C-alpha positions, -999 to +999 in steps of 0.1 A: +327-653-369+296-671-383+277-695-360+247-717-364+222-715-335+192-738-330+163-721-312+139-745-294+106-728-285+069-731-289+041-712-306+026-704-272+059-688-260+064-650-258+088-651-287+098-615-286+108-616-249+126-649-253+147-637-282+156-606-263+170-629-236+188-649-262+204-618-278+216-607-244+237-638-240+252-640-275+283-622-288+270-592-308+301-592-330+293-626-345+270-633-375+242-659-366+221-683-385+190-691-364+171-723-371+138-723-351+124-757-340+088-758-329+085-777-296+050-785-285+042-783-248+038-821-250+073-828-262+068-866-267+039-860-290+059-835-310+089-859-315+070-886-334+084-906-363+065-900-395+059-937-397+043-941-363+005-945-359+003-915-336+016-892-363-017-891-381-036-877-351-009-854-339+000-839-373-028-813-376-019-800-341+018-800-349+012-782-382-009-755-366+016-749-339+044-747-364+024-722-385+018-700-355+055-700-348+064-692-384+041-662-383+058-650-351+093-655-365+082-637-398+071-606-378+101-606-355+124-576-362+157-595-359+191-577-359+211-573-391+236-599-380+209-627-376+196-648-405+165-669-396+146-699-408+120-723-394+127-760-396+099-772-419+100-811-418+085-831-390+110-830-361+123-865-352+151-879-331+171-885-362+166-849-376+174-835-341+207-854-340+216-842-375+207-806-369+225-804-336+257-821-349+263-791-372+252-764-347+273-743-324+246-740-298+210-751-290+191-725-270+160-739-253+131-719-238+126-737-205+091-721-201+079-746-228+085-775-203+061-769-174+058-790-143+077-821-133+067-841-164+078-812-187+112-810-169+117-848-175+109-842-212+135-813-212+161-836-197+153-862-224+157-837-251+191-824-239+204-860-238+196-864-276+214-832-286+249-833-300+259-797-296+263-774-265+230-764-249+218-732-233+186-735-212+170-701-206+143-695-179+118-667-181+140-643-160+174-649-174+193-618-161+225-630-143+250-614-119+275-642-114+289-674-130+294-708-114+316-736-128+325-770-113+359-780-126+363-818-131+395-826-151+380-856-169+350-836-181+367-812-205+366-780-184+390-761-207+367-768-237+337-755-217+355-722-212+366-720-248+331-726-261+318-700-236+343-674-248+335-682-284+298-680-282+287-657-253+286-619-249+321-607-237+304-586-210+296-618-192+333-624-185+332-593-162+308-610-138+322-628-107+331-664-115+331-691-088+351-722-097+348-753-076+378-777-077+382-813-067+412-821-044+440-830-069+449-866-069+486-862-079+512-836-089+503-838-125+467-828-118+479-800-095+500-787-124+471-789-149+448-771-126+473-743-122+475-741-161+437-740-162+435-712-136+461-691-154+440-696-186+408-684-167+426-653-155+432-642-191+395-637-196+378-634-162+391-606-140+370-616-109+376-653-100+368-670-067+381-706-062+374-732-036+381-769-031+352-794-028+350-816+002+317-832-008+303-846-041+303-821-069+265-820-072+262-811-035+290-786-036+273-770-066+240-766-049+257-752-018+274-725-039+242-718-059+221-713-028+247-694-008+240-662-028+207-648-039+221-633-071+211-654-101+239-673-117+247-686-151+258-722-146+287-736-168+290-774-168+299-805-187+273-832-196+276-855-165+270-828-140+246-810-163+224-841-164+225-843-126+214-807-123+185-812-146+175-843-125+174-819-095+176-838-062+141-845-047+154-834-013+155-798-027+119-786-026+125-753-044+153-760-069+169-727-079+188-744-107+155-746-127+153-708-126+189-703-136+204-702-171+223-734-177+251-739-203+259-776-208+290-785-229+286-815-251+316-835-262 
């Protein structure tokens, strides 16, 4: 299967280490077309329209960063099943939307977005993207999976995308699925169908009903086990996770790989 993957990183990133993390998550049987997007540490300055007055002052810096990234990509010894290119034009909101609308996945290096302001910029970027997103922290090794099942938010499609894109070895990890209390008999039946579907691919599933709001139940599950988790979610909950409640002083979600399905 051929897949188009957008890679969002920066010239200052450790490209070799980041791409090793990316390769560990992708299905090695697929053929990939990587398009690298140069994200400056100051994302808002990078995403300027060519017609804006700020473009003149920021262009030399952006060009230099892009050149640094191109050199790193050129010297990267990529696998035989990966074809690479660096996006050459100025990155704008319009071009980002167009690129992501034809991509299977957008992988973001979260180390580019430092501090509280950087994390807000990351959240803003994810909102503009049209394809599924994988946010990778510096230490991306995972030992379990967490998913919150919300019927109206396309949980079956989240799993289908996961099985299509990700390394099959990840399905062997323990999967925790959090369910809402079913509202009626139809929802109960659909959840049974969904669980039967999950069992086809995931041999180690744990399920529990949520008594609190999904975001609170999610954080309880994430913090109940020290093993790092890969988080699988739809857009509404994914945006809540990125917002990271202020009451949590050390948000473990920021250090966890996060896969957000986009409808």
